[in-house]
N, C-alpha and C positions, 0 to 999 in steps of 0.2 A: 597383286598382293605384295606387301612390304613387311619386312621384319626389322624391328628396332630393338637394340639391346643397350640400355643405359645403366650406369652405376650411380646410384643416388645415396647420399649420406643421410640415412635415417637413423634416429636414435632409439625409438621405442615403437611399440605396436600401434600406438595412436598415429604416429607419422606414417607408418606403413599403410594403414587403412586409409588415411587421408590421401596419400599419393595414388593409391589404387582407385579411389573414388574420383580424383581429379582426372586421371587418364581415361577412366571408363566413361566419362562424360562426353568425350569426343565422338563424333559420328564416324562410322566405318571401322570401328575396332572389332576385330574378329576374335582374338583371344588375348588374354592378359595373364601373366604369371610373374611371381616374385620369388627370387632366391634369397631367403633371409640370411643365409650364411655369408654370401658375397655382396649382399645389397644390390643385386642386379635385377632390373625390371625388364621383362621381355614383352614386347607388344607386337602383334601381327594383325594384318588386315589392310583395308584400303583407307588410309589416313595420310595426313601430312605430318611427317616426322619433325619438321621444323617447329610447328605449332605445339606439338606434344613436349618437345625439349624446352621450348621457351616457357611454357606453362609450369613445368617442373622447376626450372631455374628461378622462377619468381619466389619459390618457397625454400628450396634446398639446393645445395651444391650438387651439380649434375655433370657427369662425364659421359660422352658418347663412346660406347665400346664398339658397336658395329651397326651399320645400316645397309640393307640390301633386300634382294628379292627373297620372299619366303619360299621354303621348300614345300612341295606338294605333300599333303597328308594322305594317309591310307584311305580315308573316306573319299577323297576326290578321285583316287585311282580306282576305287570300287565303282564310283559313278561312271567313270569312263568305260569300265568293263561292262557295266549294265547297259550303257548306250550301245556298245558294240554288239552285245547279245541281242538287243531289241532290233538293231539294224539287220543282223543276220536272220532273225526270225521273219522280218518283213520281206526280205529278199526271197527267202524260201517260200513264203506264202504266195508272193506274186508269181513265182515260177510254177508253183503247183496249181494255183487258181488264176489263170491269166484274165485280164480285164476283157469283157466282151466288146466286140467291135460292132457298131451299128452302121448299116448301109442304108442309104436313101436312094431310091431309084426314081428318076423322072422319065416318063414316057417320051420317046423321041419326037413325037408330033406336038407336044405341048411345051411351050417355053413359058415358064411363069414370069409374069411381070411383077416383080416385087419392088415395092418402094418402102424404104424404112424412113419413118418420120421422126 
């Protein structure tokens, strides 16, 4: 996951919506937010930051503020906790209900001649 923060010179609401539409068209965009006060556009997800910035620069003056790894959200932390809980329940179940062991006995006088085709 990557996080890109760019400052884009946008003059009105029409430019803002157009910039959001242009960026949202890329594949792998997880979230997209715009700070109207500072004209900062924040993009996060699995995407190529170079392509996003180049596309924005075709229409508006764009400055890169920061590019880096995205921080984990609370939702992902909750997913990790749920996976840990499920793993703990599975371990407890396996300890309480062990898997049955099946034994096969071959009489000592008979040696089976098995051929697998």
